[in-house]
N, C-alpha and C positions, 0 to 999 in steps of 0.2 A: 762046270755048272755056274761058277761065279761069273764067268764072262757072259753067260746067257742072261743073267740078271743085271749085270753092270752096264752092258751096251744099251739095252732099251731105256734104262734109267737115264743114262747120259744123253741119249737122243731126245728124250722127253724134256730134260732140263734145257737143252739147247733150243728146242722148238718153243718153249714157254718163255725164254728170256726176252728181255726188252729189245725192241727193234731200234737200231741206231739210225740216226739221220745221215743221209748221204752227204759227204763232204765235197763241196764244189771248189774248183780251182779259181784262181784270180782271173784267168782268161775266160772261163765259162761265165763268171759273174760280170765281166766287162761286156761280153757279148749279149747278155740277157739283163737289161737294166731293170725290168719289172721284178725279176727274181732278186737282183741285188738290192733293190729298194725294200722288198719285203724282209729280207734277212737283216739289213741294217736297222730297220724299224724294230724288229724283234729284239735285236741285240742291244739297242739303245734304251728300250723299255725295260730290260731286265739285265743290266750289266753285271750285277753281282753273281748271277748264276751262269749267264751265257758269255760274258766278256772274254773269257780265255778259251773258248771253243775254237776249233779250226775254222769253222764257217764264219764266225764273227771276225776273226783275224783276217781271213781272206777277203771278206766283204769290206772291211775298212781299207785294206790295201787297194782293192779294185775301185772303191769310191775315190780314194786319193788319186789314183791313176787317171780316172775319167775327169776329175777336176783339173788336173794338169793339162790333159789333152784339150779340154775346152778353153782353158786360159791361153794356150798356145794358138788355138784357132782364132780366138777373139783378137789376139795381138798380131795376127797375120803370119804366124810362124808355122 
């Protein structure tokens, strides 16, 4: 009897829980510069709350990687 009450309650709590944002990899962000730009903008506008999130860390890494690629191309490398 307890299980009959416990299971629906647990499913209800899971269904009502806050949806988490998808975490993007560095490669995905390098490939989609518009997405990268939007994430970097959000992170830089609210670094106290978002600064340590996986998406912000990956976005900063992807941004640095793209900057290095552009510098290499501009130098002919």
